[in-house]
VMD Tcl script that builds the backbone (N, CA, C; Angstrom):
set m [mol new atoms 549]
animate dup $m
set s [atomselect $m all]
$s set {name element resname resid chain x y z} {
  {N N UNK 1 A 58.157 -16.603 232.854}
  {CA C UNK 1 A 57.534 -16.535 231.546}
  {C C UNK 1 A 56.051 -16.926 231.628}
  {N N UNK 2 A 55.758 -17.985 232.391}
  {CA C UNK 2 A 54.368 -18.424 232.540}
  {C C UNK 2 A 53.523 -17.345 233.205}
  {N N UNK 3 A 54.127 -16.641 234.160}
  {CA C UNK 3 A 53.406 -15.559 234.835}
  {C C UNK 3 A 53.085 -14.436 233.869}
  {N N UNK 4 A 54.021 -14.137 232.981}
  {CA C UNK 4 A 53.815 -13.079 231.992}
  {C C UNK 4 A 52.680 -13.452 231.041}
  {N N UNK 5 A 52.682 -14.688 230.579}
  {CA C UNK 5 A 51.620 -15.152 229.681}
  {C C UNK 5 A 50.275 -15.117 230.405}
  {N N UNK 6 A 50.246 -15.574 231.644}
  {CA C UNK 6 A 49.010 -15.550 232.430}
  {C C UNK 6 A 48.517 -14.128 232.629}
  {N N UNK 7 A 49.438 -13.210 232.891}
  {CA C UNK 7 A 49.069 -11.805 233.072}
  {C C UNK 7 A 48.478 -11.225 231.791}
  {N N UNK 8 A 49.115 -11.481 230.651}
  {CA C UNK 8 A 48.617 -10.980 229.365}
  {C C UNK 8 A 47.233 -11.561 229.074}
  {N N UNK 9 A 47.053 -12.859 229.301}
  {CA C UNK 9 A 45.742 -13.489 229.066}
  {C C UNK 9 A 44.671 -12.897 229.973}
  {N N UNK 10 A 45.013 -12.655 231.228}
  {CA C UNK 10 A 44.060 -12.058 232.167}
  {C C UNK 10 A 43.647 -10.669 231.714}
  {N N UNK 11 A 44.614 -9.859 231.303}
  {CA C UNK 11 A 44.319 -8.502 230.830}
  {C C UNK 11 A 43.443 -8.550 229.586}
  {N N UNK 12 A 43.760 -9.439 228.653}
  {CA C UNK 12 A 42.956 -9.554 227.434}
  {C C UNK 12 A 41.538 -10.006 227.747}
  {N N UNK 13 A 41.380 -10.976 228.626}
  {CA C UNK 13 A 40.044 -11.438 228.990}
  {C C UNK 13 A 39.247 -10.337 229.673}
  {N N UNK 14 A 39.883 -9.607 230.564}
  {CA C UNK 14 A 39.186 -8.518 231.253}
  {C C UNK 14 A 38.809 -7.406 230.293}
  {N N UNK 15 A 39.690 -7.052 229.365}
  {CA C UNK 15 A 39.360 -5.976 228.425}
  {C C UNK 15 A 38.268 -6.416 227.470}
  {N N UNK 16 A 38.243 -7.697 227.105}
  {CA C UNK 16 A 37.175 -8.206 226.257}
  {C C UNK 16 A 35.852 -8.184 227.007}
  {N N UNK 17 A 35.881 -8.548 228.264}
  {CA C UNK 17 A 34.650 -8.532 229.062}
  {C C UNK 17 A 34.118 -7.122 229.209}
  {N N UNK 18 A 34.992 -6.156 229.364}
  {CA C UNK 18 A 34.571 -4.761 229.485}
  {C C UNK 18 A 33.997 -4.265 228.166}
  {N N UNK 19 A 34.640 -4.638 227.057}
  {CA C UNK 19 A 34.224 -4.143 225.746}
  {C C UNK 19 A 32.869 -4.704 225.330}
  {N N UNK 20 A 32.583 -5.941 225.718}
  {CA C UNK 20 A 31.336 -6.552 225.256}
  {C C UNK 20 A 30.197 -6.221 226.224}
  {N N UNK 21 A 29.677 -5.034 226.103}
  {CA C UNK 21 A 28.544 -4.600 226.917}
  {C C UNK 21 A 27.292 -5.357 226.478}
  {N N UNK 22 A 26.284 -5.318 227.314}
  {CA C UNK 22 A 25.018 -5.943 226.934}
  {C C UNK 22 A 24.200 -4.929 226.135}
  {N N UNK 23 A 23.229 -5.402 225.358}
  {CA C UNK 23 A 22.369 -4.465 224.630}
  {C C UNK 23 A 21.648 -3.511 225.587}
  {N N UNK 24 A 21.224 -4.045 226.720}
  {CA C UNK 24 A 20.508 -3.223 227.699}
  {C C UNK 24 A 21.394 -2.100 228.243}
  {N N UNK 25 A 22.674 -2.392 228.465}
  {CA C UNK 25 A 23.593 -1.357 228.967}
  {C C UNK 25 A 23.770 -0.240 227.942}
  {N N UNK 26 A 23.924 -0.618 226.679}
  {CA C UNK 26 A 24.063 0.391 225.625}
  {C C UNK 26 A 22.799 1.232 225.532}
  {N N UNK 27 A 21.649 0.581 225.550}
  {CA C UNK 27 A 20.382 1.308 225.477}
  {C C UNK 27 A 20.211 2.212 226.691}
  {N N UNK 28 A 20.590 1.736 227.844}
  {CA C UNK 28 A 20.472 2.543 229.066}
  {C C UNK 28 A 21.330 3.809 228.968}
  {N N UNK 29 A 22.500 3.697 228.378}
  {CA C UNK 29 A 23.350 4.888 228.181}
  {C C UNK 29 A 22.639 5.894 227.280}
  {N N UNK 30 A 22.017 5.396 226.205}
  {CA C UNK 30 A 21.287 6.277 225.292}
  {C C UNK 30 A 20.103 6.934 226.005}
  {N N UNK 31 A 19.351 6.138 226.751}
  {CA C UNK 31 A 18.191 6.679 227.456}
  {C C UNK 31 A 18.611 7.680 228.530}
  {N N UNK 32 A 19.769 7.488 229.115}
  {CA C UNK 32 A 20.297 8.460 230.081}
  {C C UNK 32 A 20.569 9.797 229.404}
  {N N UNK 33 A 21.014 9.738 228.163}
  {CA C UNK 33 A 21.229 10.970 227.394}
  {C C UNK 33 A 19.899 11.684 227.195}
  {N N UNK 34 A 18.852 10.929 226.860}
  {CA C UNK 34 A 17.523 11.534 226.692}
  {C C UNK 34 A 17.044 12.171 227.986}
  {N N UNK 35 A 17.196 11.439 229.073}
  {CA C UNK 35 A 16.727 11.931 230.367}
  {C C UNK 35 A 17.530 13.139 230.820}
  {N N UNK 36 A 18.838 13.064 230.678}
  {CA C UNK 36 A 19.702 14.162 231.109}
  {C C UNK 36 A 19.775 15.303 230.121}
  {N N UNK 37 A 19.287 15.072 228.906}
  {CA C UNK 37 A 19.285 16.066 227.832}
  {C C UNK 37 A 20.678 16.629 227.576}
  {N N UNK 38 A 21.673 15.737 227.584}
  {CA C UNK 38 A 23.053 16.123 227.297}
  {C C UNK 38 A 23.609 15.124 226.282}
  {N N UNK 39 A 23.765 15.535 225.001}
  {CA C UNK 39 A 24.095 14.582 223.946}
  {C C UNK 39 A 25.557 14.132 223.878}
  {N N UNK 40 A 26.388 14.583 224.784}
  {CA C UNK 40 A 27.802 14.214 224.748}
  {C C UNK 40 A 27.969 12.692 224.762}
  {N N UNK 41 A 28.718 12.169 223.817}
  {CA C UNK 41 A 28.997 10.739 223.761}
  {C C UNK 41 A 27.973 9.906 223.021}
  {N N UNK 42 A 26.959 10.534 222.460}
  {CA C UNK 42 A 25.902 9.778 221.779}
  {C C UNK 42 A 26.449 9.004 220.577}
  {N N UNK 43 A 27.415 9.576 219.879}
  {CA C UNK 43 A 27.944 8.936 218.673}
  {C C UNK 43 A 28.607 7.596 218.976}
  {N N UNK 44 A 29.183 7.449 220.152}
  {CA C UNK 44 A 29.853 6.190 220.497}
  {C C UNK 44 A 28.868 5.048 220.684}
  {N N UNK 45 A 27.593 5.370 220.813}
  {CA C UNK 45 A 26.568 4.347 221.028}
  {C C UNK 45 A 25.939 3.859 219.725}
  {N N UNK 46 A 26.189 4.560 218.616}
  {CA C UNK 46 A 25.513 4.258 217.354}
  {C C UNK 46 A 26.333 3.317 216.474}
  {N N UNK 47 A 25.637 2.536 215.655}
  {CA C UNK 47 A 26.323 1.599 214.771}
  {C C UNK 47 A 26.938 2.323 213.584}
  {N N UNK 48 A 27.967 1.720 213.012}
  {CA C UNK 48 A 28.712 2.370 211.933}
  {C C UNK 48 A 27.863 2.561 210.680}
  {N N UNK 49 A 26.952 1.637 210.390}
  {CA C UNK 49 A 26.091 1.782 209.211}
  {C C UNK 49 A 25.214 3.017 209.296}
  {N N UNK 50 A 24.638 3.264 210.467}
  {CA C UNK 50 A 23.814 4.460 210.667}
  {C C UNK 50 A 24.658 5.718 210.544}
  {N N UNK 51 A 25.849 5.681 211.124}
  {CA C UNK 51 A 26.728 6.854 211.081}
  {C C UNK 51 A 27.189 7.137 209.650}
  {N N UNK 52 A 27.543 6.089 208.906}
  {CA C UNK 52 A 27.956 6.266 207.508}
  {C C UNK 52 A 26.816 6.847 206.678}
  {N N UNK 53 A 25.614 6.346 206.902}
  {CA C UNK 53 A 24.440 6.838 206.184}
  {C C UNK 53 A 24.170 8.307 206.510}
  {N N UNK 54 A 24.314 8.672 207.780}
  {CA C UNK 54 A 24.122 10.066 208.190}
  {C C UNK 54 A 25.120 10.979 207.490}
  {N N UNK 55 A 26.371 10.590 207.494}
  {CA C UNK 55 A 27.433 11.386 206.851}
  {C C UNK 55 A 27.113 11.580 205.371}
  {N N UNK 56 A 26.781 10.495 204.703}
  {CA C UNK 56 A 26.489 10.555 203.268}
  {C C UNK 56 A 25.276 11.445 202.991}
  {N N UNK 57 A 24.211 11.274 203.756}
  {CA C UNK 57 A 22.980 12.043 203.540}
  {C C UNK 57 A 23.208 13.537 203.730}
  {N N UNK 58 A 23.864 13.914 204.812}
  {CA C UNK 58 A 24.060 15.345 205.063}
  {C C UNK 58 A 25.046 15.938 204.071}
  {N N UNK 59 A 26.130 15.230 203.779}
  {CA C UNK 59 A 27.081 15.725 202.771}
  {C C UNK 59 A 26.382 15.954 201.430}
  {N N UNK 60 A 25.592 14.970 200.999}
  {CA C UNK 60 A 24.899 15.089 199.709}
  {C C UNK 60 A 23.855 16.202 199.732}
  {N N UNK 61 A 23.167 16.373 200.840}
  {CA C UNK 61 A 22.158 17.432 200.947}
  {C C UNK 61 A 22.806 18.811 200.894}
  {N N UNK 62 A 23.926 18.965 201.576}
  {CA C UNK 62 A 24.656 20.239 201.541}
  {C C UNK 62 A 25.160 20.506 200.126}
  {N N UNK 63 A 25.706 19.478 199.475}
  {CA C UNK 63 A 26.210 19.623 198.103}
  {C C UNK 63 A 25.070 19.988 197.153}
  {N N UNK 64 A 23.934 19.336 197.306}
  {CA C UNK 64 A 22.781 19.603 196.451}
  {C C UNK 64 A 22.365 21.065 196.565}
  {N N UNK 65 A 22.244 21.554 197.802}
  {CA C UNK 65 A 21.875 22.959 197.999}
  {C C UNK 65 A 22.925 23.889 197.398}
  {N N UNK 66 A 24.189 23.581 197.629}
  {CA C UNK 66 A 25.272 24.441 197.132}
  {C C UNK 66 A 25.254 24.521 195.608}
  {N N UNK 67 A 24.862 23.444 194.948}
  {CA C UNK 67 A 24.781 23.444 193.484}
  {C C UNK 67 A 23.792 24.485 192.969}
  {N N UNK 68 A 22.824 24.858 193.805}
  {CA C UNK 68 A 21.825 25.849 193.423}
  {C C UNK 68 A 22.026 27.173 194.147}
  {N N UNK 69 A 23.210 27.350 194.726}
  {CA C UNK 69 A 23.524 28.609 195.399}
  {C C UNK 69 A 22.773 28.814 196.701}
  {N N UNK 70 A 22.336 27.732 197.308}
  {CA C UNK 70 A 21.628 27.815 198.590}
  {C C UNK 70 A 22.516 27.238 199.689}
  {N N UNK 71 A 22.485 27.866 200.847}
  {CA C UNK 71 A 23.398 27.459 201.916}
  {C C UNK 71 A 22.707 27.343 203.273}
  {N N UNK 72 A 21.387 27.167 203.267}
  {CA C UNK 72 A 20.628 27.096 204.515}
  {C C UNK 72 A 21.070 25.963 205.424}
  {N N UNK 73 A 21.277 24.784 204.859}
  {CA C UNK 73 A 21.685 23.639 205.668}
  {C C UNK 73 A 23.100 23.838 206.211}
  {N N UNK 74 A 23.978 24.394 205.387}
  {CA C UNK 74 A 25.342 24.683 205.865}
  {C C UNK 74 A 25.298 25.623 207.058}
  {N N UNK 75 A 24.509 26.661 206.931}
  {CA C UNK 75 A 24.417 27.639 208.023}
  {C C UNK 75 A 23.813 27.009 209.279}
  {N N UNK 76 A 22.869 26.123 209.072}
  {CA C UNK 76 A 22.243 25.476 210.236}
  {C C UNK 76 A 23.208 24.511 210.927}
  {N N UNK 77 A 23.981 23.784 210.141}
  {CA C UNK 77 A 24.900 22.791 210.700}
  {C C UNK 77 A 26.178 23.437 211.228}
  {N N UNK 78 A 26.761 24.332 210.425}
  {CA C UNK 78 A 28.064 24.908 210.768}
  {C C UNK 78 A 27.981 26.320 211.337}
  {N N UNK 79 A 26.810 26.943 211.207}
  {CA C UNK 79 A 26.674 28.320 211.682}
  {C C UNK 79 A 27.114 29.344 210.660}
  {N N UNK 80 A 27.569 28.887 209.510}
  {CA C UNK 80 A 28.044 29.776 208.445}
  {C C UNK 80 A 28.207 28.973 207.153}
  {N N UNK 81 A 28.442 29.682 206.065}
  {CA C UNK 81 A 28.740 29.032 204.798}
  {C C UNK 81 A 30.172 28.500 204.889}
  {N N UNK 82 A 30.374 27.257 204.446}
  {CA C UNK 82 A 31.707 26.644 204.511}
  {C C UNK 82 A 32.060 26.023 203.164}
  {N N UNK 83 A 33.330 25.721 202.991}
  {CA C UNK 83 A 33.781 25.097 201.743}
  {C C UNK 83 A 33.354 23.630 201.707}
  {N N UNK 84 A 33.233 23.104 200.496}
  {CA C UNK 84 A 32.855 21.700 200.354}
  {C C UNK 84 A 33.966 20.788 200.867}
  {N N UNK 85 A 35.205 21.250 200.850}
  {CA C UNK 85 A 36.284 20.426 201.408}
  {C C UNK 85 A 36.118 20.294 202.918}
  {N N UNK 86 A 35.641 21.349 203.565}
  {CA C UNK 86 A 35.383 21.254 205.009}
  {C C UNK 86 A 34.220 20.302 205.272}
  {N N UNK 87 A 33.199 20.379 204.434}
  {CA C UNK 87 A 32.063 19.462 204.573}
  {C C UNK 87 A 32.558 18.021 204.443}
  {N N UNK 88 A 33.388 17.772 203.432}
  {CA C UNK 88 A 33.900 16.418 203.200}
  {C C UNK 88 A 34.708 15.901 204.387}
  {N N UNK 89 A 35.396 16.793 205.075}
  {CA C UNK 89 A 36.232 16.396 206.219}
  {C C UNK 89 A 35.448 16.277 207.527}
  {N N UNK 90 A 34.215 16.741 207.530}
  {CA C UNK 90 A 33.420 16.729 208.758}
  {C C UNK 90 A 32.989 15.307 209.095}
  {N N UNK 91 A 33.281 14.859 210.310}
  {CA C UNK 91 A 32.902 13.493 210.689}
  {C C UNK 91 A 31.408 13.376 211.004}
  {N N UNK 92 A 30.903 12.185 210.855}
  {CA C UNK 92 A 29.493 11.910 211.159}
  {C C UNK 92 A 29.164 12.252 212.607}
  {N N UNK 93 A 30.128 12.101 213.507}
  {CA C UNK 93 A 29.902 12.409 214.921}
  {C C UNK 93 A 29.479 13.864 215.109}
  {N N UNK 94 A 30.094 14.764 214.343}
  {CA C UNK 94 A 29.728 16.182 214.422}
  {C C UNK 94 A 28.273 16.371 213.998}
  {N N UNK 95 A 27.901 15.719 212.893}
  {CA C UNK 95 A 26.527 15.827 212.408}
  {C C UNK 95 A 25.539 15.263 213.433}
  {N N UNK 96 A 25.874 14.111 214.016}
  {CA C UNK 96 A 24.973 13.506 214.991}
  {C C UNK 96 A 24.827 14.397 216.219}
  {N N UNK 97 A 25.919 14.967 216.693}
  {CA C UNK 97 A 25.835 15.874 217.844}
  {C C UNK 97 A 24.974 17.087 217.514}
  {N N UNK 98 A 25.107 17.599 216.291}
  {CA C UNK 98 A 24.286 18.729 215.858}
  {C C UNK 98 A 22.810 18.340 215.854}
  {N N UNK 99 A 22.505 17.172 215.288}
  {CA C UNK 99 A 21.118 16.685 215.264}
  {C C UNK 99 A 20.579 16.468 216.671}
  {N N UNK 100 A 21.369 15.829 217.509}
  {CA C UNK 100 A 20.930 15.553 218.881}
  {C C UNK 100 A 20.663 16.853 219.624}
  {N N UNK 101 A 21.519 17.845 219.420}
  {CA C UNK 101 A 21.298 19.145 220.058}
  {C C UNK 101 A 20.009 19.786 219.570}
  {N N UNK 102 A 19.718 19.663 218.267}
  {CA C UNK 102 A 18.470 20.201 217.708}
  {C C UNK 102 A 17.253 19.516 218.337}
  {N N UNK 103 A 17.317 18.187 218.446}
  {CA C UNK 103 A 16.203 17.430 219.015}
  {C C UNK 103 A 16.002 17.810 220.480}
  {N N UNK 104 A 17.093 17.869 221.232}
  {CA C UNK 104 A 16.988 18.211 222.656}
  {C C UNK 104 A 16.563 19.660 222.862}
  {N N UNK 105 A 17.006 20.541 221.967}
  {CA C UNK 105 A 16.596 21.954 222.041}
  {C C UNK 105 A 15.085 22.067 221.831}
  {N N UNK 106 A 14.569 21.325 220.851}
  {CA C UNK 106 A 13.123 21.328 220.598}
  {C C UNK 106 A 12.368 20.769 221.804}
  {N N UNK 107 A 12.890 19.706 222.401}
  {CA C UNK 107 A 12.240 19.123 223.585}
  {C C UNK 107 A 12.241 20.116 224.743}
  {N N UNK 108 A 13.365 20.803 224.945}
  {CA C UNK 108 A 13.439 21.792 226.029}
  {C C UNK 108 A 12.485 22.949 225.785}
  {N N UNK 109 A 12.408 23.411 224.538}
  {CA C UNK 109 A 11.528 24.548 224.244}
  {C C UNK 109 A 10.059 24.185 224.459}
  {N N UNK 110 A 9.737 22.920 224.323}
  {CA C UNK 110 A 8.371 22.441 224.562}
  {C C UNK 110 A 8.192 21.933 225.997}
  {N N UNK 111 A 9.232 22.065 226.803}
  {CA C UNK 111 A 9.227 21.601 228.201}
  {C C UNK 111 A 8.911 20.111 228.301}
  {N N UNK 112 A 9.389 19.353 227.304}
  {CA C UNK 112 A 9.165 17.911 227.255}
  {C C UNK 112 A 10.346 17.201 227.909}
  {N N UNK 113 A 10.045 16.372 228.901}
  {CA C UNK 113 A 11.094 15.649 229.622}
  {C C UNK 113 A 10.730 14.181 229.746}
  {N N UNK 114 A 11.743 13.334 229.597}
  {CA C UNK 114 A 11.566 11.916 229.894}
  {C C UNK 114 A 11.735 11.780 231.401}
  {N N UNK 115 A 10.678 11.324 232.074}
  {CA C UNK 115 A 10.719 11.239 233.537}
  {C C UNK 115 A 10.999 9.833 234.048}
  {N N UNK 116 A 10.713 8.826 233.219}
  {CA C UNK 116 A 10.964 7.450 233.640}
  {C C UNK 116 A 11.041 6.581 232.399}
  {N N UNK 117 A 11.710 5.464 232.548}
  {CA C UNK 117 A 11.836 4.537 231.429}
  {C C UNK 117 A 11.914 3.122 231.984}
  {N N UNK 118 A 11.377 2.190 231.191}
  {CA C UNK 118 A 11.405 0.800 231.633}
  {C C UNK 118 A 11.464 -0.109 230.414}
  {N N UNK 119 A 12.388 -1.038 230.445}
  {CA C UNK 119 A 12.456 -2.052 229.393}
  {C C UNK 119 A 11.344 -3.057 229.674}
  {N N UNK 120 A 10.461 -3.237 228.681}
  {CA C UNK 120 A 9.320 -4.132 228.905}
  {C C UNK 120 A 9.362 -5.385 228.033}
  {N N UNK 121 A 10.347 -5.469 227.145}
  {CA C UNK 121 A 10.450 -6.660 226.319}
  {C C UNK 121 A 11.721 -6.676 225.500}
  {N N UNK 122 A 12.055 -7.874 225.044}
  {CA C UNK 122 A 13.278 -8.044 224.257}
  {C C UNK 122 A 13.055 -9.162 223.255}
  {N N UNK 123 A 13.412 -8.901 222.011}
  {CA C UNK 123 A 13.304 -9.906 220.959}
  {C C UNK 123 A 14.705 -10.129 220.413}
  {N N UNK 124 A 15.232 -11.309 220.631}
  {CA C UNK 124 A 16.584 -11.647 220.179}
  {C C UNK 124 A 16.475 -12.214 218.766}
  {N N UNK 125 A 16.846 -11.422 217.751}
  {CA C UNK 125 A 16.789 -11.889 216.358}
  {C C UNK 125 A 17.814 -13.001 216.135}
  {N N UNK 126 A 19.046 -12.713 216.533}
  {CA C UNK 126 A 20.148 -13.668 216.428}
  {C C UNK 126 A 21.246 -13.206 217.387}
  {N N UNK 127 A 22.412 -13.785 217.287}
  {CA C UNK 127 A 23.489 -13.420 218.217}
  {C C UNK 127 A 23.955 -11.979 218.054}
  {N N UNK 128 A 23.680 -11.383 216.885}
  {CA C UNK 128 A 24.194 -10.046 216.588}
  {C C UNK 128 A 23.123 -8.971 216.463}
  {N N UNK 129 A 21.868 -9.302 216.730}
  {CA C UNK 129 A 20.805 -8.297 216.630}
  {C C UNK 129 A 19.723 -8.568 217.667}
  {N N UNK 130 A 19.300 -7.484 218.308}
  {CA C UNK 130 A 18.237 -7.587 219.305}
  {C C UNK 130 A 17.350 -6.348 219.205}
  {N N UNK 131 A 16.068 -6.531 219.459}
  {CA C UNK 131 A 15.117 -5.422 219.521}
  {C C UNK 131 A 14.658 -5.331 220.973}
  {N N UNK 132 A 14.669 -4.124 221.513}
  {CA C UNK 132 A 14.249 -3.930 222.894}
  {C C UNK 132 A 13.074 -2.959 222.913}
  {N N UNK 133 A 12.016 -3.364 223.600}
  {CA C UNK 133 A 10.806 -2.546 223.714}
  {C C UNK 133 A 10.891 -1.775 225.030}
  {N N UNK 134 A 10.693 -0.452 224.935}
  {CA C UNK 134 A 10.843 0.422 226.100}
  {C C UNK 134 A 9.589 1.274 226.259}
  {N N UNK 135 A 9.158 1.424 227.508}
  {CA C UNK 135 A 8.083 2.372 227.823}
  {C C UNK 135 A 8.745 3.620 228.395}
  {N N UNK 136 A 8.504 4.748 227.733}
  {CA C UNK 136 A 9.003 6.033 228.224}
  {C C UNK 136 A 7.845 6.796 228.837}
  {N N UNK 137 A 8.060 7.315 230.017}
  {CA C UNK 137 A 7.084 8.212 230.630}
  {C C UNK 137 A 7.643 9.615 230.478}
  {N N UNK 138 A 6.778 10.522 230.043}
  {CA C UNK 138 A 7.210 11.886 229.774}
  {C C UNK 138 A 6.275 12.880 230.429}
  {N N UNK 139 A 6.810 14.065 230.634}
  {CA C UNK 139 A 5.970 15.154 231.132}
  {C C UNK 139 A 6.207 16.371 230.253}
  {N N UNK 140 A 5.157 17.147 230.112}
  {CA C UNK 140 A 5.218 18.419 229.397}
  {C C UNK 140 A 4.401 19.395 230.230}
  {N N UNK 141 A 5.116 20.077 231.119}
  {CA C UNK 141 A 4.414 20.918 232.078}
  {C C UNK 141 A 3.609 20.040 233.008}
  {N N UNK 142 A 2.284 20.272 233.051}
  {CA C UNK 142 A 1.399 19.477 233.910}
  {C C UNK 142 A 0.888 18.214 233.224}
  {N N UNK 143 A 1.169 18.066 231.939}
  {CA C UNK 143 A 0.661 16.928 231.180}
  {C C UNK 143 A 1.643 15.764 231.245}
  {N N UNK 144 A 1.094 14.575 231.452}
  {CA C UNK 144 A 1.897 13.359 231.500}
  {C C UNK 144 A 1.505 12.463 230.341}
  {N N UNK 145 A 2.454 11.676 229.857}
  {CA C UNK 145 A 2.163 10.751 228.779}
  {C C UNK 145 A 3.173 9.621 228.760}
  {N N UNK 146 A 2.839 8.597 227.996}
  {CA C UNK 146 A 3.767 7.481 227.830}
  {C C UNK 146 A 3.905 7.186 226.348}
  {N N UNK 147 A 4.994 6.550 226.016}
  {CA C UNK 147 A 5.237 6.141 224.644}
  {C C UNK 147 A 5.939 4.796 224.690}
  {N N UNK 148 A 5.609 3.944 223.751}
  {CA C UNK 148 A 6.262 2.643 223.624}
  {C C UNK 148 A 7.126 2.715 222.372}
  {N N UNK 149 A 8.410 2.450 222.531}
  {CA C UNK 149 A 9.342 2.512 221.412}
  {C C UNK 149 A 10.129 1.220 221.309}
  {N N UNK 150 A 10.510 0.880 220.082}
  {CA C UNK 150 A 11.348 -0.291 219.845}
  {C C UNK 150 A 12.710 0.207 219.378}
  {N N UNK 151 A 13.734 -0.228 220.054}
  {CA C UNK 151 A 15.110 0.119 219.707}
  {C C UNK 151 A 15.798 -1.135 219.192}
  {N N UNK 152 A 16.543 -0.991 218.098}
  {CA C UNK 152 A 17.283 -2.110 217.521}
  {C C UNK 152 A 18.761 -1.910 217.798}
  {N N UNK 153 A 19.393 -2.956 218.291}
  {CA C UNK 153 A 20.824 -2.918 218.568}
  {C C UNK 153 A 21.504 -4.041 217.807}
  {N N UNK 154 A 22.701 -3.759 217.311}
  {CA C UNK 154 A 23.491 -4.748 216.587}
  {C C UNK 154 A 24.868 -4.846 217.233}
  {N N UNK 155 A 25.462 -6.004 217.083}
  {CA C UNK 155 A 26.786 -6.214 217.656}
  {C C UNK 155 A 27.829 -5.893 216.593}
  {N N UNK 156 A 28.735 -4.983 216.939}
  {CA C UNK 156 A 29.839 -4.598 216.055}
  {C C UNK 156 A 31.140 -4.730 216.827}
  {N N UNK 157 A 32.011 -5.565 216.326}
  {CA C UNK 157 A 33.325 -5.742 216.951}
  {C C UNK 157 A 33.211 -5.988 218.456}
  {N N UNK 158 A 32.265 -6.835 218.838}
  {CA C UNK 158 A 32.104 -7.208 220.235}
  {C C UNK 158 A 31.334 -6.221 221.095}
  {N N UNK 159 A 30.900 -5.112 220.513}
  {CA C UNK 159 A 30.165 -4.083 221.266}
  {C C UNK 159 A 28.745 -3.975 220.713}
  {N N UNK 160 A 27.790 -3.751 221.592}
  {CA C UNK 160 A 26.418 -3.525 221.161}
  {C C UNK 160 A 26.250 -2.057 220.800}
  {N N UNK 161 A 25.746 -1.820 219.587}
  {CA C UNK 161 A 25.545 -0.463 219.080}
  {C C UNK 161 A 24.090 -0.294 218.675}
  {N N UNK 162 A 23.615 0.900 218.832}
  {CA C UNK 162 A 22.227 1.240 218.551}
  {C C UNK 162 A 22.063 1.645 217.092}
  {N N UNK 163 A 21.063 1.061 216.418}
  {CA C UNK 163 A 20.666 1.578 215.108}
  {C C UNK 163 A 19.962 2.903 215.393}
  {N N UNK 164 A 19.969 3.823 214.434}
  {CA C UNK 164 A 19.354 5.117 214.699}
  {C C UNK 164 A 17.910 4.952 215.159}
  {N N UNK 165 A 17.577 5.533 216.308}
  {CA C UNK 165 A 16.185 5.527 216.769}
  {C C UNK 165 A 15.300 6.349 215.831}
  {N N UNK 166 A 14.002 6.145 215.935}
  {CA C UNK 166 A 13.029 6.787 215.039}
  {C C UNK 166 A 13.173 8.306 214.997}
  {N N UNK 167 A 13.418 8.934 216.132}
  {CA C UNK 167 A 13.523 10.402 216.173}
  {C C UNK 167 A 14.657 10.895 215.291}
  {N N UNK 168 A 15.795 10.233 215.366}
  {CA C UNK 168 A 16.949 10.646 214.561}
  {C C UNK 168 A 16.687 10.345 213.090}
  {N N UNK 169 A 16.103 9.175 212.785}
  {CA C UNK 169 A 15.773 8.837 211.396}
  {C C UNK 169 A 14.843 9.883 210.789}
  {N N UNK 170 A 13.842 10.309 211.557}
  {CA C UNK 170 A 12.891 11.305 211.062}
  {C C UNK 170 A 13.585 12.631 210.787}
  {N N UNK 171 A 14.481 13.038 211.666}
  {CA C UNK 171 A 15.217 14.294 211.452}
  {C C UNK 171 A 16.059 14.220 210.183}
  {N N UNK 172 A 16.706 13.090 209.960}
  {CA C UNK 172 A 17.529 12.920 208.760}
  {C C UNK 172 A 16.659 12.997 207.512}
  {N N UNK 173 A 15.474 12.367 207.548}
  {CA C UNK 173 A 14.565 12.429 206.395}
  {C C UNK 173 A 14.089 13.856 206.144}
  {N N UNK 174 A 13.790 14.587 207.204}
  {CA C UNK 174 A 13.360 15.982 207.059}
  {C C UNK 174 A 14.483 16.811 206.448}
  {N N UNK 175 A 15.694 16.630 206.922}
  {CA C UNK 175 A 16.844 17.369 206.381}
  {C C UNK 175 A 17.004 17.079 204.904}
  {N N UNK 176 A 16.953 15.799 204.552}
  {CA C UNK 176 A 17.146 15.410 203.158}
  {C C UNK 176 A 16.050 15.968 202.258}
  {N N UNK 177 A 14.788 15.834 202.660}
  {CA C UNK 177 A 13.695 16.310 201.805}
  {C C UNK 177 A 13.661 17.836 201.742}
  {N N UNK 178 A 13.945 18.501 202.846}
  {CA C UNK 178 A 13.960 19.965 202.859}
  {C C UNK 178 A 15.083 20.504 201.990}
  {N N UNK 179 A 16.230 19.860 202.049}
  {CA C UNK 179 A 17.378 20.319 201.262}
  {C C UNK 179 A 17.095 20.233 199.769}
  {N N UNK 180 A 16.272 19.286 199.375}
  {CA C UNK 180 A 16.012 19.080 197.945}
  {C C UNK 180 A 14.839 19.892 197.412}
  {N N UNK 181 A 14.175 20.635 198.296}
  {CA C UNK 181 A 13.086 21.501 197.841}
  {C C UNK 181 A 13.680 22.786 197.290}
  {N N UNK 182 A 13.325 23.108 196.079}
  {CA C UNK 182 A 13.796 24.355 195.457}
  {C C UNK 182 A 12.934 25.497 195.946}
  {N N UNK 183 A 13.548 26.583 196.244}
  {CA C UNK 183 A 12.816 27.761 196.741}
  {C C UNK 183 A 12.519 28.701 195.608}
}
mol reanalyze $m
mol bondsrecalc $m
mol representation Tube
mol addrep $m
């Protein structure tokens, strides 16, 4: 019996240790997506508040357009006009993957690549929030450049999750404002 209890405790401790990644590890996974330009799995890195906000914003923008007989956003997201019940059932992960693909497609069309990245600073707000400063080196054909970005990560259920980075926030704002423009 003691061996069984010890085994269960060991398994629980190991699974907890695996689940509680560091903020840097989560950010590194995200930056690997940028470098590799393959958005698969990006949704698992984002915090639930950002994902909930994304779902609400896109659902409301699609509904707003549909109220005026416009379906541009639906066609862009789904490739066709769809029912509002399908929109309601669509998970935020689908929307995020669609957005990430749009961002990466734009980067590819401009031949923009992240060639190197380095964490240059960290600000620990509290036990559940950290800001990490990253220098990204990029190339666009023969042109080289750098950018300094701040990423915010929060702890959710023992895991470090990324708040939406600026690029994704900007895309969401563009979608929302464009959807509300009457043609």
